[in-house]
C-alpha positions as CSV (number, residue, x, y, z in Angstrom):
1,M,0.0,0.0,0.0
2,D,1.3,3.5,-0.8
3,A,2.4,5.8,1.9
4,I,-0.2,8.2,3.2
5,D,0.3,11.8,2.0
6,L,-1.2,14.0,4.7
7,G,-0.3,17.2,2.9
8,T,0.5,20.5,4.5
9,Q,-1.8,23.2,5.8
10,S,-1.0,25.4,2.9
11,S,-2.4,22.9,0.5
12,Q,-5.6,22.1,2.6
13,A,-8.4,24.7,2.4
14,H,-10.5,24.7,5.6
15,K,-13.6,26.7,4.9
16,D,-15.0,26.4,8.4
17,Y,-12.0,27.4,10.6
18,E,-9.1,29.7,10.2
19,I,-6.7,28.6,13.0
20,E,-6.1,25.5,15.0
21,G,-5.1,25.4,18.6
22,D,-3.6,22.4,20.5
23,W,-5.0,23.1,24.0
24,S,-4.1,21.2,27.1
25,I,-7.1,22.0,29.3
26,N,-6.2,20.0,32.4
27,K,-3.5,17.9,34.0
28,F,-5.3,15.2,36.0
29,C,-5.7,11.7,34.5
30,N,-7.2,8.6,36.0
31,F,-4.9,6.2,34.0
32,E,-1.3,5.2,34.8
33,C,0.2,4.5,31.4
34,S,4.0,3.8,31.7
35,Y,4.9,5.7,28.5
36,C,2.9,8.9,29.3
37,L,4.7,12.1,30.1
38,F,1.6,14.2,31.0
39,R,-0.3,12.2,33.6
40,D,-0.9,13.5,37.1
41,F,-3.2,12.6,39.9
42,T,-3.5,16.2,41.0
43,E,-5.0,19.1,39.1
44,H,-3.2,22.2,37.9
45,P,-4.1,25.3,39.9
46,M,-4.9,27.3,36.8
47,V,-7.6,24.8,35.6
48,G,-11.0,26.5,35.8
49,K,-9.5,29.9,36.5
50,M,-11.8,31.4,33.9
51,S,-15.4,30.6,33.2
52,P,-16.3,28.8,29.9
53,E,-17.9,32.1,28.8
54,E,-14.7,34.0,29.4
55,Y,-12.7,31.5,27.4
56,L,-15.2,31.9,24.6
57,E,-14.9,35.6,24.8
58,F,-11.2,35.4,24.4
59,F,-11.3,33.2,21.3
60,N,-14.0,35.4,19.8
61,S,-11.8,38.5,20.5
62,T,-9.2,37.2,18.0
63,G,-11.6,37.7,15.1
64,K,-10.9,34.1,13.9
65,T,-12.9,30.9,13.8
66,W,-10.9,28.2,15.8
67,L,-10.6,24.5,15.8
68,L,-9.5,23.7,19.3
69,H,-8.0,20.2,20.0
70,L,-8.9,19.5,23.6
71,S,-6.4,17.3,25.4
72,G,-5.0,16.8,28.9
73,G,-4.5,14.9,31.2
74,E,-7.9,13.4,30.7
75,P,-10.1,16.3,29.5
76,F,-13.4,14.7,30.6
77,F,-12.1,15.3,34.2
78,H,-11.9,19.0,33.7
79,P,-14.4,20.3,36.2
80,D,-16.4,22.3,33.6
81,F,-15.7,20.2,30.6
82,I,-19.2,19.8,29.2
83,H,-20.0,23.5,29.9
84,L,-16.7,24.5,28.3
85,C,-17.4,22.4,25.2
86,R,-20.9,23.8,24.9
87,A,-19.6,27.4,25.1
88,I,-16.7,26.9,22.6
89,T,-18.8,25.0,20.1
90,S,-21.4,27.8,20.0
91,Q,-18.9,29.7,17.8
92,H,-16.0,27.5,17.1
93,Y,-15.0,23.8,16.5
94,I,-13.4,21.3,18.7
95,S,-11.8,17.8,18.6
96,V,-11.1,15.8,21.7
97,N,-8.3,13.4,22.8
98,S,-9.6,11.1,25.5
99,N,-9.5,7.7,27.0
100,L,-13.3,7.7,27.1
101,S,-13.5,6.1,30.5
102,S,-15.6,8.9,32.1
103,A,-19.3,8.7,32.9
104,R,-19.6,12.2,31.5
105,V,-19.3,10.9,27.9
106,R,-23.1,10.4,27.7
107,A,-23.7,14.0,28.8
108,F,-21.2,15.2,26.2
109,A,-23.0,13.2,23.5
110,E,-26.4,14.5,24.5
111,E,-25.5,18.2,24.9
112,I,-22.8,19.0,22.3
113,D,-23.6,19.5,18.6
114,P,-21.7,16.8,16.7
115,A,-21.5,19.2,13.7
116,R,-19.1,21.3,15.7
117,V,-16.9,18.4,16.7
118,K,-14.3,17.3,14.0
119,Y,-13.5,14.0,15.7
120,I,-13.1,12.2,19.0
121,H,-9.7,10.5,19.3
122,C,-9.9,7.6,21.7
123,S,-6.6,6.6,23.3
124,V,-7.0,2.9,24.2
125,H,-4.2,1.8,26.6
126,V,-4.7,-1.9,26.7
127,E,-2.9,-2.5,30.0
128,E,-5.1,0.0,31.8
129,R,-8.4,-1.3,30.3
130,D,-7.4,-4.9,31.4
131,R,-6.3,-3.8,34.9
132,R,-9.6,-1.8,35.4
133,S,-11.9,-4.3,33.6
134,G,-12.8,-1.2,31.5
135,W,-13.6,-2.7,28.1
136,K,-17.4,-2.9,28.6
137,N,-17.5,0.7,29.8
138,L,-15.4,1.8,26.8
139,A,-17.6,0.1,24.3
140,A,-20.7,1.7,25.8
141,N,-19.2,5.2,25.7
142,V,-18.0,4.7,22.1
143,S,-21.4,3.4,21.0
144,T,-23.1,6.4,22.7
145,L,-20.9,8.8,20.7
146,L,-21.5,7.0,17.4
147,E,-25.3,6.9,18.0
148,H,-25.3,10.7,18.4
149,G,-23.3,11.2,15.2
150,F,-19.8,11.9,16.4
151,P,-16.9,10.7,14.2
152,V,-14.7,8.5,16.4
153,F,-11.3,6.8,15.8
154,A,-9.0,5.0,18.2
155,S,-5.2,4.6,18.6
156,L,-3.0,2.3,20.6
157,V,0.5,3.3,21.6
158,M,2.7,0.4,20.4
159,T,5.0,-0.6,23.2
160,P,6.8,-3.9,22.5
161,A,4.5,-5.7,25.0
162,V,1.3,-4.4,23.2
163,F,1.9,-6.0,19.8
164,A,0.5,-9.3,20.9
165,S,-2.6,-7.6,22.2
166,F,-3.3,-5.4,19.2
167,P,-5.5,-7.9,17.3
168,R,-7.7,-8.4,20.3
169,A,-8.2,-4.7,20.8
170,S,-8.7,-4.1,17.1
171,Q,-11.5,-6.7,17.1
172,V,-13.3,-4.8,19.9
173,F,-13.3,-1.6,17.8
174,E,-14.2,-3.2,14.5
175,E,-17.3,-4.6,16.1
176,L,-18.2,-1.0,17.0
177,G,-17.5,0.2,13.5
178,V,-14.4,2.2,14.6
179,A,-10.8,2.0,13.2
180,L,-8.0,1.3,15.7
181,A,-4.7,2.6,14.4
182,P,-1.3,1.7,15.9
183,K,0.6,4.7,17.2
184,A,4.4,4.8,17.4
185,I,6.3,5.6,20.5
186,R,8.3,8.8,20.0
187,G,11.5,9.3,22.0
188,N,12.9,7.5,24.9
189,Y,11.1,4.5,26.3
190,E,12.7,2.0,28.7
191,N,16.2,3.4,27.8
192,R,15.7,2.8,24.0
193,W,15.0,5.5,21.4
194,Y,11.8,5.1,19.4
195,P,10.7,4.5,16.7
196,Q,14.2,3.5,15.7
197,A,14.3,0.8,18.4
198,Y,11.4,-1.2,16.8
199,T,12.7,-4.5,15.4
200,Q,12.1,-5.4,11.8
201,S,9.4,-7.9,12.9
202,E,7.6,-5.2,14.9
203,R,7.8,-2.7,12.0
204,A,6.3,-5.3,9.6
205,Q,3.5,-6.0,12.1
206,F,3.0,-2.2,12.7
207,R,2.6,-1.6,9.0
208,R,0.1,-4.5,8.6
209,F,-2.0,-3.2,11.5
210,S,-1.9,0.3,10.1
211,E,-2.9,-0.6,6.6
212,K,-5.8,-2.7,7.8
213,A,-6.9,0.2,10.0
214,E,-6.8,2.6,7.1
215,Q,-8.9,0.3,4.9
216,F,-11.5,0.1,7.7
217,A,-11.4,3.9,8.4
218,I,-12.3,5.0,4.9
219,T,-15.7,3.3,5.3
220,S,-16.3,4.8,8.7
221,A,-17.5,8.2,10.0
222,W,-13.9,9.1,10.5
223,N,-12.4,9.1,7.0
224,P,-8.9,10.5,7.0
225,E,-8.8,10.6,3.2
226,S,-11.6,13.1,3.0
227,Q,-11.3,14.9,6.4
228,H,-7.5,15.4,6.5
229,P,-7.3,15.4,10.3
230,T,-4.2,16.9,11.9
231,V,-4.0,14.1,14.4
232,N,-3.7,11.0,12.3
233,P,-1.8,8.0,13.7
234,L,-2.1,6.2,10.4
235,I,0.9,8.3,9.1
236,D,3.2,6.8,11.7
237,R,3.9,3.8,9.6
238,N,5.7,6.1,7.1
239,H,8.2,7.1,9.8
240,L,9.2,3.9,11.7
241,E,12.9,4.5,10.8
242,G,12.6,7.8,12.7
243,F,10.5,10.9,12.7
244,P,11.8,13.8,10.6
245,D,13.7,16.6,12.1
246,F,11.8,19.7,10.9
247,T,14.4,22.2,12.1
248,G,14.9,25.1,9.8
249,L,11.9,24.3,7.6
250,Q,9.4,27.1,6.8
251,C,6.4,26.6,9.0
252,S,3.0,28.3,9.4
253,A,2.8,27.5,13.1
254,G,2.3,30.7,15.0
255,R,0.2,32.0,12.1
256,L,-2.3,29.1,11.4
257,S,-1.8,27.0,14.5
258,V,-0.7,27.5,18.1
259,S,-0.3,25.5,21.3
260,I,-2.0,26.5,24.5
261,G,-0.7,25.4,27.9
262,L,-2.2,24.9,31.3
263,D,-0.8,28.3,32.5
264,G,-2.6,30.0,29.6
265,N,0.6,30.7,27.7
266,I,0.1,30.5,23.9
267,H,3.2,29.4,22.0
268,R,3.9,29.0,18.4
269,C,4.3,25.2,19.1
270,G,6.8,24.2,21.7
271,H,8.2,26.7,24.2
272,N,10.6,28.9,22.2
273,T,8.1,31.5,20.8
274,L,5.6,33.0,23.2
275,L,2.7,34.7,21.4
276,G,0.3,35.6,24.3
277,N,-1.7,34.3,27.2
278,I,-5.3,33.5,27.6
279,F,-5.6,34.9,31.1
280,E,-4.0,38.1,30.0
281,R,-6.4,38.3,27.1
282,R,-3.4,38.7,24.7
283,L,-2.4,37.1,21.4
284,D,-0.1,38.3,18.7
285,L,0.0,35.9,15.9
286,L,2.9,35.8,13.4
287,A,2.4,37.7,10.2
288,E,4.2,35.1,8.0
289,D,5.8,31.7,8.0
290,T,9.1,31.4,9.7
291,P,11.8,28.6,10.0
292,C,11.2,25.9,12.6
293,D,13.4,26.3,15.7
294,D,11.6,24.1,18.2
295,Q,10.3,20.6,18.9
296,Y,6.7,19.5,18.9
297,C,4.3,16.8,18.0
298,H,5.1,15.4,14.6
299,Y,1.4,15.4,13.5
300,W,1.3,19.2,13.7
301,C,4.8,19.5,12.2
302,L,3.8,17.4,9.2
303,R,0.6,19.5,8.7
304,Y,2.0,23.0,9.1
305,S,5.6,22.8,7.9
306,A,6.9,22.8,4.4
307,F,7.8,19.2,4.7
308,D,8.0,17.4,1.3
309,T,6.4,14.0,1.8
310,E,7.7,12.8,-1.6
311,A,11.3,13.5,-0.4
312,S,10.9,12.1,3.1
313,A,14.1,10.1,2.9
314,N,16.2,13.2,2.4
315,Y,15.4,14.6,5.9
316,P,17.4,13.9,9.0
317,R,15.7,11.9,11.8
318,M,14.8,13.2,15.2
319,T,18.0,12.3,17.1
320,T,19.7,15.7,17.1
321,P,20.4,17.1,20.7
322,L,18.7,20.4,21.4
323,R,22.0,22.3,21.6
324,F,22.7,21.6,17.9
325,R,19.3,22.8,16.6
326,Q,20.1,26.5,16.2
327,P,23.0,25.8,13.9
328,L,20.7,23.5,11.9
329,V,18.2,26.3,11.6
330,T,20.9,28.6,10.2
331,I,22.2,26.0,7.7
332,R,18.8,25.3,6.3
333,A,17.9,29.0,6.1
334,M,21.2,29.6,4.1
335,R,20.3,26.7,1.8
336,Q,16.8,28.2,1.2
337,K,18.4,31.6,0.3
338,I,20.8,30.0,-2.1
339,R,18.0,28.0,-3.9
340,A,15.9,31.2,-4.1
341,S,18.8,33.2,-5.6
342,F,19.2,30.6,-8.4
343,A,15.5,30.5,-9.0
344,S,15.2,34.3,-9.3
345,P,15.6,35.9,-12.7
346,A,18.8,37.8,-13.3
């Protein structure tokens, strides 16, 4: 099967929203996944500092229509999650990343307009489902969302121990009419660097699982070929030898997308370029694309950077220490200027 070409934001026309925000709305999570860097059993003190109406007022004040990707922690444990979603979707759009274990899923399905929700991304976490006997509850919540017209897809982070469990988990979701995509580990896990640490056998299995999930997905409510979602684990199979290093590539992050932290800070993507703060009611977006000088989630980088999918093999992999990134930014910028000078008429 051919590699998936996600495309860049510049080539995808979104008529219903103008800017995308990756918003961490809370810190608390009820799961204990070994590979997760963001879980916590206490809530961040800034969560709920503003009312949902005040958040809506802030996004309205930017003069843009937003697609806000709500994540955590576990977002359904945000104290005002349903109220927040109802307020935001009155004017904007959302997508949600959740383990879908909460009893609040039914209230969400009954109270939120599915036309304003681009997708629900269910993170499966086999070990936690087994430990908590949580499969029945998960199936009920997924079914409720589907019955109310929400597009749902699922992903499973592929630790070495999970490969044997993937077919069992996939069967659960296929019976619900939902695609389960394998999701690659990114970075250090148990003192090994991923995805490079996957064995040849694991990579072959990963690709088979991913290709089967894609074929299932194109017949479901969540069709990545037509919807072009930013978060799309199906593309991970294209990068099992290592995710690209985007350093120095022109990128529209900061202009067409931002990340929003628990402290209200709004960054271009990672932490190098601060653009504003929700609690200060301030946002100064970039006027033009600029070279990448930070690290972030590869889904967003593939969407918003000038990455050339057809020339993927020509890019270095993400193994470069942070201290070497600025020289790489400079080198790539010089190369772009040289190419531009040759392309310009005399």
